[in-house]
C-alpha positions in Angstrom: 138.8 52.1 -72.4 135.1 52.5 -73.3 134.1 51.1 -69.9 136.5 53.4 -68.1 135.1 56.4 -70.0 131.5 55.4 -69.2 132.4 54.9 -65.5 134.1 58.4 -65.4 131.1 60.0 -67.1 128.7 58.3 -64.6 130.9 59.4 -61.6 131.1 63.0 -63.0 127.3 63.1 -63.5 126.6 62.0 -59.9 129.1 64.5 -58.6 127.3 67.3 -60.4 123.9 66.1 -59.2 125.1 65.8 -55.6 126.7 69.2 -55.7 123.5 70.7 -57.1 121.5 68.9 -54.4 123.7 70.3 -51.7 123.4 73.8 -53.0 119.6 73.5 -52.9 119.6 72.0 -49.4 121.9 74.6 -47.8 119.1 77.3 -47.5 116.7 74.7 -46.0 119.3 73.4 -43.6 120.2 77.0 -42.6 116.6 77.7 -41.9 116.2 74.7 -39.7 119.5 75.5 -37.9 118.4 79.1 -37.3 115.0 78.0 -36.0 116.8 76.1 -33.1 118.9 79.1 -32.0 118.6 82.3 -30.1 118.8 85.6 -32.0 122.2 86.3 -30.4 123.7 83.0 -31.4 122.2 83.3 -34.9 124.2 86.4 -35.8 127.3 85.9 -33.6 130.6 86.2 -35.4 132.3 84.0 -36.3 129.1 82.2 -37.5 128.0 79.2 -35.6 126.9 76.4 -37.9 125.5 74.1 -35.2 123.5 75.4 -32.2 125.3 75.0 -29.0 122.0 75.0 -27.1 119.0 73.8 -29.0 116.0 76.1 -28.4 112.8 74.0 -29.1 110.9 76.8 -27.3 111.1 78.7 -30.5 108.5 76.4 -32.0 106.3 76.8 -28.9 106.5 80.6 -29.0 105.3 80.5 -32.6 101.8 79.6 -31.4 101.9 82.0 -28.4 103.2 85.2 -30.0 100.6 85.2 -32.8 97.5 83.1 -33.7 99.6 80.8 -35.8 97.2 77.9 -35.5 94.5 80.1 -36.8 96.7 81.0 -39.8 97.2 77.3 -40.4 93.5 76.6 -40.2 92.7 79.4 -42.6 95.3 78.2 -45.1 94.0 74.6 -45.0 90.5 75.9 -45.5 91.3 78.0 -48.5 93.6 75.3 -50.0 90.9 72.6 -49.7 88.3 74.5 -51.5 90.8 75.6 -54.2 91.8 72.1 -54.9 88.1 71.0 -55.0 87.3 73.9 -57.4 90.3 73.3 -59.6 89.5 69.5 -60.0 85.8 70.1 -60.8 86.0 73.1 -63.1 89.1 72.3 -65.1 88.1 68.7 -65.9 84.6 69.8 -67.0 86.0 72.7 -69.2 88.7 70.4 -70.7 86.1 67.7 -71.4 83.8 70.2 -73.2 86.7 71.6 -75.3 88.0 68.2 -76.4 85.0 65.8 -76.5 82.0 68.0 -77.4 81.6 69.4 -80.9 80.2 73.0 -81.0 80.8 76.2 -82.9 83.5 78.4 -81.5 85.2 75.6 -79.6 88.7 76.4 -81.0 88.2 80.1 -80.4 87.3 79.5 -76.8 90.3 77.3 -76.3 92.6 79.9 -78.0 91.2 82.7 -75.8 91.7 80.5 -72.7 95.3 79.8 -73.5 95.8 83.5 -74.4 95.1 84.5 -70.8 98.4 82.9 -69.9 100.2 85.9 -71.4 98.3 88.3 -69.2 100.5 89.2 -66.1 98.9 88.5 -62.8 99.8 91.9 -61.4 97.7 93.6 -64.2 94.6 91.9 -62.8 95.0 93.0 -59.2 93.3 96.4 -59.4 90.3 95.1 -61.5 89.9 92.1 -59.2 89.9 94.4 -56.1 87.3 96.7 -57.7 85.1 93.8 -58.7 85.2 92.1 -55.3 84.7 95.4 -53.5 81.6 96.0 -55.7 80.3 92.6 -54.5 81.1 93.6 -50.9 83.4 90.6 -50.3 86.6 92.3 -49.3 88.0 90.8 -46.1 86.4 87.4 -46.8 87.7 84.2 -48.3 85.4 84.4 -51.3 88.0 86.2 -53.5 90.5 83.5 -52.7 88.2 80.6 -53.3 85.7 81.4 -56.0 88.1 81.9 -58.9 89.3 78.3 -58.6 85.8 77.2 -59.6 86.1 79.0 -63.0 89.1 77.2 -64.4 92.7 77.9 -64.9 94.2 78.2 -68.4 97.3 76.2 -67.6 95.3 73.3 -66.1 92.8 73.4 -69.0 95.6 73.2 -71.5 97.3 70.3 -69.7 94.0 68.3 -69.2 93.0 68.9 -72.8 96.2 67.4 -74.0 95.7 64.5 -71.6 92.1 63.8 -72.6 93.0 63.7 -76.3 94.8 60.5 -75.6 91.7 58.8 -74.3 89.8 57.1 -77.2 86.3 58.5 -78.0 85.0 54.9 -78.1 84.5 55.0 -74.4 82.1 58.0 -74.7 80.2 56.4 -77.6 79.8 53.1 -75.7 78.6 55.0 -72.6 76.1 57.0 -74.7 74.7 53.7 -76.1 74.2 52.5 -72.6 72.1 55.7 -71.8 74.8 57.7 -69.9 74.8 61.5 -70.1 77.8 63.9 -70.0 78.1 64.3 -66.2 77.9 60.5 -65.7 80.6 59.9 -68.4 82.9 62.5 -66.7 82.4 60.9 -63.2 82.4 57.2 -64.2 84.8 57.1 -67.2 86.9 60.2 -67.7 87.8 61.0 -64.1 89.1 57.4 -63.3 91.2 57.5 -66.5 92.5 61.0 -65.9 93.6 60.4 -62.2 97.3 60.9 -62.9 96.6 64.3 -64.6 94.1 65.2 -61.9 96.8 64.5 -59.3 99.1 66.9 -61.0 96.4 69.6 -61.0 95.8 69.0 -57.3 99.5 69.2 -56.5 100.0 72.4 -58.5 96.9 74.0 -57.0 98.0 73.1 -53.5 101.4 74.8 -54.1 99.9 77.9 -55.8 97.4 78.4 -53.0 99.7 77.5 -50.1 102.3 80.0 -51.3 99.9 82.7 -52.4 100.9 86.0 -50.9 99.4 88.7 -53.1 95.8 87.4 -52.9 95.5 87.4 -49.1 97.5 90.6 -48.9 95.1 92.3 -51.3 91.8 91.0 -49.9 92.2 90.3 -46.2 92.4 93.0 -43.5 91.5 91.1 -40.3 94.5 89.3 -38.7 92.2 86.5 -37.6 91.6 85.7 -41.3 95.3 85.8 -42.4 96.8 82.8 -44.2 100.3 81.6 -43.5 101.9 83.5 -46.4 101.1 86.9 -44.8 100.7 85.6 -41.2 104.5 85.2 -41.0 104.8 88.9 -41.6 103.2 89.6 -38.3 106.4 88.4 -36.5 108.3 91.4 -37.9 107.9 94.7 -36.1 109.6 98.1 -36.4 111.6 97.8 -33.2 112.1 94.0 -32.6 112.0 90.8 -34.7 112.3 87.4 -32.9 114.4 85.8 -35.7 114.5 82.4 -34.1 110.7 82.3 -33.7 110.3 83.6 -37.3 112.6 80.9 -38.6 110.6 78.3 -36.7 107.4 79.6 -38.2 108.9 79.5 -41.7 110.0 75.9 -41.1 106.5 74.9 -40.1 105.1 76.7 -43.1 107.2 74.8 -45.7 106.9 71.5 -43.9 103.6 70.5 -45.7 105.2 71.3 -49.0 108.2 69.0 -48.2 105.9 66.2 -47.2 103.8 66.7 -50.3 106.9 66.5 -52.5 108.1 63.2 -51.1 104.7 61.6 -50.9 103.3 62.7 -54.3 106.3 62.8 -56.6 105.4 59.5 -58.1 101.9 60.8 -59.1 103.4 64.0 -60.3 105.8 62.3 -62.7 103.3 59.8 -63.9 100.7 62.5 -64.6 103.1 64.5 -66.8 104.4 61.5 -68.7 101.6 59.0 -69.1 98.7 59.1 -71.5 95.1 58.2 -70.7 95.7 54.5 -71.6 98.7 52.4 -70.6 100.0 50.6 -73.6 
């Protein structure tokens, strides 16, 4: 009886998981299906679930109707520098807050975490005024520079991770004549690779999907990122829905690849400490 109940519970659990996975996959499958159809077939009643005639030319037209390749290049450029800035700044800040004794350290950490309660939309007008004062509107600077000044969420996560690394490593390095930058590069960074991978993954997703930042600071279409570049397919009188769906599919493709290729690092970074026991 006990074995039968356990088997029933396992089967029920898997049925629930499969049902949830199917519900999550339906929008993605519908997107791919729509990207291979003409606009007429897409909205034909009764609905057609599988395209009768596959239109691969939708993907070709993505790059001819708008400078989509330029949007891709701009996004990759912004994402690369954001990841670099996030890795450098957050690790250095977290190291300073957890490993260096100085007055006001707890206050600085509390103020940093307190910024998480500040809504992002409250900051839009002050940020625009600030960057306009610097004369950097319609440039990539407002989208890149903030990443080099830390993120409260990443700082908190890295601080919790670095607290699991014994201070004996730092003391031994100091006795060998190492300074703080050398300790961060040679000791802390290798031990914190799982957490740094999580920072890189999160920063990639945040930047890749960022819509409000490029919308606020960019005016020239040649500088658009993918998030707002897709909007250029929509016009007042006509919208090529098949081409738009193809562009959306190409936009989310790197995120899907990232999920399947980096999920191991993501899980280990959230669950492991600095030292494997």
